C-alpha positions in Angstrom: -8.8 22.4 -4.7 -10.8 21.7 -1.5 -9.8 23.4 1.7 -9.2 20.1 3.6 -6.8 18.7 1.0 -8.9 15.6 0.1 -8.4 16.2 -3.6 -4.7 15.5 -3.5 -2.2 13.1 -1.8 -0.8 14.1 1.6 2.7 12.9 0.5 4.2 12.8 -3.0 7.6 11.4 -3.6 9.5 11.2 -6.9 12.5 9.0 -6.9 14.8 7.2 -9.4 14.9 3.5 -9.7 18.1 3.4 -7.7 18.2 0.9 -4.8 20.1 3.6 -2.8 16.8 5.4 -2.2 14.8 2.5 -0.9 15.6 3.0 2.8 14.7 6.7 2.6 11.3 5.9 0.9 10.6 3.2 3.5 11.4 5.5 6.4 9.4 8.3 5.0 6.2 6.3 4.4 6.6 4.4 7.7 6.9 7.7 9.5 3.7 9.0 7.8 1.9 5.9 8.8 3.0 6.2 12.4 1.8 9.9 12.5 -1.5 8.7 11.1 -1.9 6.5 14.1 -0.8 3.1 12.8 0.7 0.7 15.4 4.4 -0.1 15.0 3.8 -3.6 13.6 1.4 -2.1 10.9 4.0 0.6 10.1 6.6 -2.2 9.6 4.2 -4.1 7.3 3.5 -1.0 5.3 7.3 -0.3 4.9 7.9 -4.0 3.9 5.1 -3.9 1.3 6.5 -0.6 -0.1 10.0 -2.0 -0.2 9.0 -5.2 -2.0 6.9 -3.2 -4.5 9.7 -0.7 -5.2 12.3 -3.6 -5.5 10.0 -5.3 -8.1 9.7 -2.1 -10.1 13.5 -1.7 -10.1 14.3 -5.3 -10.8 11.5 -6.4 -13.1 10.1 -3.2 -14.5 13.3 -1.3 -15.2 15.7 -4.3 -15.5 17.9 -2.8 -12.7 18.3 0.4 -14.6 19.0 3.1 -11.9 17.5 6.1 -13.7 13.9 5.3 -14.2 11.3 7.5 -12.6 9.1 6.2 -9.8 6.3 8.2 -8.1 4.8 7.3 -4.7 1.7 9.0 -3.3 0.2 8.5 0.2 -3.4 9.2 1.0 -5.1 8.7 4.4 -8.5 7.0 4.4 -11.6 8.0 6.4 -12.7 5.8 9.4 -15.9 4.8 7.6 -13.7 2.7 5.3 -11.6 1.1 8.1 -13.1 -2.3 7.3 -12.9 -1.8 3.5 -16.6 -1.5 3.1 -17.8 0.7 5.9 -19.7 3.0 3.6 -20.8 0.4 1.1 -18.8 2.2 -1.5 -15.7 -0.1 -1.3 -15.7 -3.1 -3.5 -13.1 -5.9 -3.1 -10.6 -5.8 -5.9 -11.6 -2.3 -7.0 -9.7 0.9 -6.2 -10.7 2.7 -3.1 -13.3 5.3 -4.0 -12.5 9.0 -3.7 -15.1 9.6 -1.0 -13.0 7.3 1.3 -10.2 9.8 1.4 -9.9 12.2 4.3 -7.8 15.0 5.5 -6.1 12.8 8.1 -4.9 15.6 10.2 -5.6 13.7 13.5 -4.7 10.0 13.9 -8.2 9.2 15.1 -9.6 10.7 11.9 -7.8 8.1 9.8 -9.2 4.7 9.1 -6.4 3.5 6.7 -3.8 4.4 4.2 -3.6 4.2 0.5 -0.3 4.1 -1.3 0.0 4.5 -5.1 3.2 3.6 -6.9 3.6 4.6 -10.5 6.4 4.1 -13.0 7.3 4.3 -16.7 8.8 0.9 -16.8 7.9 -2.1 -18.9 4.2 -2.9 -18.9 2.9 -6.4 -18.1 -0.6 -7.9 -18.0 -1.8 -7.3 -14.4 -3.4 -10.8 -14.4 0.1 -12.4 -14.8 1.5 -10.7 -11.6 1.6 -13.5 -9.1 4.0 -14.6 -6.4 5.7 -18.0 -6.7 4.3 -21.0 -5.0 5.3 -21.2 -1.4 6.1 -24.9 -1.7 9.0 -24.0 -4.1 12.0 -23.7 -1.8 14.4 -21.2 -3.3 15.5 -17.7 -2.7 13.5 -14.8 -4.1 10.1 -14.5 -5.7 8.1 -13.7 -2.6 7.6 -10.0 -3.1 4.1 -10.2 -4.6 3.1 -12.8 -2.0 4.3 -10.6 0.9 2.6 -7.5 -0.5 -0.7 -9.3 -0.8 -0.3 -10.9 2.7 0.4 -7.6 4.6 -1.9 -5.2 2.8 -5.7 -5.4 2.7 -6.1 -4.3 -0.9 -3.6 -4.7 -3.8 -4.4 -3.6 -7.4 -2.0 -3.8 -10.3 -2.9 -1.9 -13.5 -1.3 -0.6 -16.6 -0.7 3.1 -16.6 -1.7 4.6 -20.0 0.8 4.0 -22.7 3.8 3.2 -20.5 4.4 2.0 -17.0 2.4 0.4 -14.3 0.4 1.5 -11.3 0.2 -0.4 -8.0 -2.4 0.7 -5.4 -2.0 -0.8 -1.9 -4.4 -0.1 0.9 -3.9 -1.0 4.6 -6.8 -0.4 7.1 -6.2 0.3 10.7 -6.9 -2.7 13.0 -9.8 -1.9 15.3 -8.9 -1.8 19.0 -10.5 -4.9 20.5 -11.0 -5.4 24.3 -8.7 -8.2 25.6 -11.7 -10.4 26.7 -13.3 -10.2 23.3 -13.0 -13.5 21.2 -11.9 -11.4 18.2 -8.8 -10.5 20.2 -7.5 -14.1 20.0 -4.3 -14.5 18.0 -4.7 -15.8 14.5 -8.3 -14.5 14.2 -9.3 -12.0 11.6 -12.5 -10.2 10.7 -15.3 -12.5 9.8 -13.6 -15.7 10.9 
């Protein structure tokens, strides 16, 4: 084990697939994100993505069975990876490399957050995990769309012989001076 703790998550949560525990998981992860220096809006987005992901595990993976295990891990990311490719080691659609992890003891030492959710629920082909079309007006079915919209990196994969793993990454937004054209609403990096 390294002395800075980079070889392990900074938060590990084991819970049952019971909806009663969703609010506690949201509050805990949101609180960690806030302490890592994320703005309130980003903390809310992280909590929303976590909630949607856990709801999908409970509803679709475990078929609403309240006793299935779910594990949540939270890892801070180093500032060099704040844009998802700062070191050249990050590749779109690939898991965040281990060298992107940092000890995250001070908010300014954190460039992002990686959340890993694992379960022992029913396995599905990750390529089939898609949100419904937004043109379809009906309740439900937006969880995957919401997760992909509010997080910067989302990777679904099978977990060994049973269960699934979801890795979600959110990078901190850089502080942009008010007069900078990048500070205009609706603009994102590279557009």
